N, C-alpha and C positions, 0 to 999 in steps of 0.2 A: 595553517590550514583553518579555513572558516567552516563552521557547521552550517550547512544549508537546510533548506525546507524539508527536502526528502530524506535527509539523515535524521531529522526529527520525527518524521512520519514513521520510519523504521524503528526508531526507539520507542515511539508511542505504541506501535503494534506489539513489539516484544514486551514492553511494560504492562500493557493491558493483559496479555496472556499470562505473564508471570504473576500479576496481581490476582487473576482469576484463580491460578493454582494455589497461591498463598491463602487466599480467602477460603478455598475448599479444604486446604490442610489444617489451618489453624482456627477456624471458626466453626460454628454449628451448620453453616451453609454447605450443602453438598458440593463436591467437586465439580461434577458435570454441570449443574445449573450455574455455578459461579463462573466457570470457563466459557460457557455458552453466552452469558450476559456480557462478560468482558470481550468476547470474540465479536460481539455485535459492535461494540465500541471500536474494535480494531477495523472492522468492515466500514464503518463510517469514516474512520481516518483515511483508509485506502480509497474510498469513494471520492472524498474531498480532494485528495491529492490527484486523482485521475481526471475528474470531471469539473470540479470548481477551479482548481489551480493547477491546470495541466502542465506538462513538461515543455510546451511550446509557447512562444511569445505571441504568434499570430498564426492564422490558418496557412499563410504562405510557406511557413517553415515545413509543413507537412509535404507539400508538393515538391519542395527543394529535394528532400530526401528520397522521394520516389523517383525523380528524375535522374538522380546520381546513380541509382542501382542499374538502370537501362533494361532493355528487353531480355527475356530469358528464352534461350533456344531449347525447345523440347524436342527436336527432331532426332536426337540420337537413339 
């Protein structure tokens, strides 16, 4: 089993929030500011995963998935 990019993103989000809690618990920095700052890092990781290195290879991949779902009948 190979570790993929999105696995690393999830580990980065978890690690940054744990780091924030640890900084708040074991240093003079307050817990809330430490978690807020490290949550900003987690948000940056998520934004990079979504918008810079998205989960599709090309735009055509998005239209293929929509066409597979088909029309939805709401007349019931």
